[in-house]
N, C-alpha and C positions, 0 to 999 in steps of 0.2 A: 717493422718483424710481424705486427698484427695488420699489417694490409695485405702481406702472401698469404698470413694462413687463410684473409676471407677471400681473397683471387682462387685458391686453391679448391676451395670449396666447390666451387661452380663445374656443372656436368658438363662435357660437352656433347649437342647436342648426337655429333654423330657416335658417338660410343654409346647414348644412352638407346639411339636406334636397333644398336645392334646386340645389342643384350636385348632387345624386345622382340626379333626376329627370330633368333637361335633363344627360345629359353632355354629346352632342353639339352642345347650342344654343349659336350664333354672337350673340356679342357684340363691340359695338365698346366699351361698358365696361360696367368691375365691378358689376355688381350692389348693391356696399354695401360701401363705400371700406373694410372692413374685408377684403372680396377683394384689395385690391391691397396694403393692409399686407402678409398674410400672402404675398400672390404674390414680394413681395420679399423675404422674413424667411427667413433659413432658420435654426432653431433647432436645434445641435450636441448631442447627449447624451453625458454625462462623468459620468466613473467618479472613486473618489478612486483615488490615487495616481496619474492620467493628469497625463503634461506638455502642455501647453498653452501658448498662444501669445494674453500678454495685452495688451490694449493702454490703457494710463491712462485713463482718462475723469474723471477727479479726482484731485487729489491737495494733502495738506497733511500736517500734522504730527500730526492725530488719527488723521486717515480715508485709503483709497487703497483706487477703485473701476479696480475691469476688466472691459471688454467679452473675455467669452471665447467669444459666439456663442451661451450659454446663455439660455435665457429671463429671470433676470437677470442684474442683474451680478454681480460676485464683489468680493468683500470680502477685504483680507490681516487677516491673525490677528494679535489682540492681542498678543503677543509682539515680533512684527518687526516693528509697527505702533512701536511705543517702539522698534526702532533705526533707522526710516528717516527720520529727520530728518538723519543723515550719512551719504545720499543725497539730498537735497531738493534742494540744486545742480545736481545730474548727470542731475535724471529730471525730465519732463514730460508731461503732456500729450498724448498722440498716441503719444506714446513707445509701442514692444512689449520686452519684455517674457518672456523662459519662465519660466513656475511651474507648481508641482505642487497639483493639487486634494488639497486633504488632509480636506475637506467637503462633500457631495454639495449638503447646504441645512444650514445653521444653524437654529436655532429659529426665528430673526428671520424664514427662507425664503430665505438668502443663499448661495450657493457659499464657501466659503473659499478661500479660495487659498494658497501657500506660496512667500515665495521665496529660500528658503533655497540654492540651486544660484547664484538671482545675488549673490547676496552674496559666495556665491564663489568664482565662476569668472564672472558678469559683466564686474563692474568691469574684471577685466586683460580682456576685450572689448570695452570704451570704448573701455582704452588704444591697444587695439591699429588698433583704426576710425577713431583719433583721430589718430594716428599715419602711416595710410597715406594719412589725406587731409589730413595738415596741419595741423589744426585746435588751436585753444587748449584746456586745460585749467586749474581752476580749483583751487590745492594751499595747504596752511596749510605753514608755513614752520620750522622747528626748531630746534634749536642747527647750531652752525658749529663743523666736525670738520674732520682733515685732511684725508675723502676729498671736500670741501666743504660748501653747504646742506644737511643734509636735509629730506625731507619728507613730507608724512602726502598720500594721495591714497583718500580711501574707506578708511583704516584699511592701505593697502599703506603699507612706507614706501620710499621714492624718494630718488636724491638730486641734485640740483644742483654740478655742478663747479664751483669755483671759473670756472674761464678758460669756462663759458657762462653767467658772470654780465654786466650791461655794467658800464660804467666806474666809472659812480654807485656801483654794489656792491663794483666789482674788489679795490677799497681797504678795504672797511671792509663785510666780509660779513655780518658779526653787525648789523648793521641792517635785516636782514633777518627777523630772526626774530620767530616770535607773528604773521608779516603773514601774508596770503590774496593772493596773485601770479598768473597768466596765464603758462602754459608751454609748449611745444611738446616731444612727446612724444620724445626721440633713440635708447633701446633698452625695448624692454617685453620679457621675458620670465618667465612664471608659472613656468613648473621651476624653476629658478634665483632665484625670485623677487628677480630684477632690474628696475629702475625709473629708467632716467635717463633727466631733461630738460633743458632749458633758458630759463632767464629771457631769454636774449640776443636769440637767434632768435625769441619774441615780440615783445618790443617794437622791433628793429630789419625784423623780418618776413621775417626769415630762409628763403628755403623750400629745404627738402632736393633738391629738381631741382634748382635752378639751383646748390646746393651740389656738385653730380654734375656738373655739368658741370665746373664750376672744376674741382673734383678729376680731373678724367679730361684735362686739360688739362696739369697738373702730369706729365712727364718722370722717371722717375731718371736720378740722376748731372746735375740741371738745378743749376747756384747760383743764388740763391733770394737776396730781401732779405727779412728775416721783424722783426715786429714782437717785441717780446715781450710776452709776457700778465703772464707771474706766475713764480716763480720757487719752486721746491718741496726737499727734500733728496732726490731724485733728480734735477732734471733740471731744464728752462729749458723753458717752454710759449711756441711762438710763434704765430702769421697769418701765412702764406704765402700769398697770393694771396684771401685768404679764408677759407683750411680750415686748421684747428689740426693744428698740430705738434709734435711732440717732441725736443727734444735729449736724450737721455740723461747723466747726468753722467759714464759711459764715453767720449763723443763730444764732449765738448767741449774737450777739451786734449789734447796725447802724452805731456801731465805730470800727475800723481799730483793731482784734485782734491778738498780738504776743505770749502773754504766757495764754494760756488758764486755767492752773492750777489755776489764780489770779480770775478765774469765777465760777471752782467750784471744791469742795471735793469728793472723792469717801465717801458714805452716807449720804452726804448730800438730802433733798428734794428739788429741787425746783417745779417752775411751768412754763410750756410748750405748743404749741399748736401743735396740730397734721398738717400736712401740706399733708403728705401722705402717700399712705400704699402697702408696696411690697408685695402682695399675693403669691408669688410663693416660698419666702424664711421666709414669715411671720414677718415682722418688719417694724417697723416704723419711719419715716422721719421726724425731730420733729423741733420747732423754738424756742428759746428766747425772740429772739428780736420782733418777729410779735406782742408779747403780749403789747407791749411801740408805744406809737407816732412814725412815722415814720417821720424826720424833713426834707426829702426831699419832701417834702408832696406837702408843699408851699415854696417853695425853692426859685420860680419866684418870687415869692410878697416880702416875707419878705429880697432877696436880689437881688436887682433891679439893673442896671448896673448903674457904676457912684458911687454908696454907698460908705460911705469911713467905713470902718471896724476892729477892733480889732481882735487879734491872735497870740496863739503862737507857734511857730514854733517846731513841732514835727518829722518830719523825713528830711532828705537830701538825694535826692538819684544825679544819675548822671547829671540830667535832668531839678534841678528844690530843692524845698526848700517846702513840707507840712504846711500849716499850720491851728491849730485847731481852729474853730471859734467857734460852741462848740459842744455839744457830737452828734458823727455822721456825722456833719458838714467840711469836709477839703477846702481846696485850695490849689490852687500848684499856686508856685513864679515859673514863667519858667524863666531857664537860659537866652535864649532870650530877655527877659527883663529885664533885669541887667544890668548895663557901667560895670562893674567890679570892682568897686570902693566901692561897699558895705562891710559893714563886719556883714555875717550874722550868728550863733547858735542856734542848738539844745537848744530848753527854754527859747531862749529869745522870750520877746513881743516885734508887732510888726503892725505897721498899715499900713491898704494897702487898696485900692479899686479893688471894683468887674469891674473882666474885661470882662465876659460871662457866662455865667453860663444854665447849658441842665440839665434841670428834669429827662426826657426819659435816657442820657446817665449819671446822674448823675456824673456831673464833672461839677469844677466853678472853673476858672480862673482869679486870683489876681496880679495886679501891687503895686509895690511900688512906694509912693509919689516923685516926682520930681520935680527938677528945668530944666531940661533940660530932654525931651523923645531920651529914645537910637535909632538910626539909624531903626535898624529891628522893630518899636515898629509898629503895624496897629490896 
């Protein structure tokens, strides 16, 4: 094919002379079929190092041919042809890519081009375009970790967050390891080398435009029903009216939470309050505890200085013992307030006195009843 194109661009001398002798002659049809071909064909001169738009006219594992507007089709360099198999699922005949001329004419007579810039940057442009058009891309799934299922797209490493999986894989995400699946792009940032995709959005045909409409309807301060999608060490992942949200561990209860799974199970429905909206990634920050009374709101009135209280020791730290007075309210018996002769254990009920209380700092200090005050008592 390339040799034929090269030959057809040679202009026979007779035709050229005829056109020269009658420059003003009018004719309703070309004197020769070659004239019509030449009238339509614009041949671009090319130079080594030049960047050009190259249209793919043939592609396989062994060869890639490009139309770059020159007298012959261009070919991809041998070294890069060996890399092309990685990109075959994402390129097709008719696609245009940016290429660089590395040889104006090889020994075989064809221009040779490089797609190195495309390999380095073009794949990110594909992802950006797919995100904007809300089109699917095919990725290879790798191992499953804390962040979700890791994936590969043309050598770019990304992730499918667990909450972006359908119910089929939500319980067993490791089943995706080694699979090629279609996903939709949620976040793509070459500068940060960040790629986040969704398997759920692809399968359920979720539109980002539709998601934005749902997101805009939700108001801060609203009380909502939320479906629990998953639980992690830092919070509860939920879905509110089709929009994803997170109840951070600090927003689950007024009490200290050490085991999130005891508060929530995947699939359950819970009531939450919307406390913040992240407009950049269309996600919600939610709270469970703000739907209940804050016990620290009237703490100074309920627990004045020197009041006798009773509570259970719930934690022992190197600096003292924490005593739960009521759900959400714990006081600290600091080690400096102990004589050293006390026997205290977690789970033990003790009597104590309020030493100091701070509503703003949410701190409460306790001292045990003593016949003689310790030397360090202030």
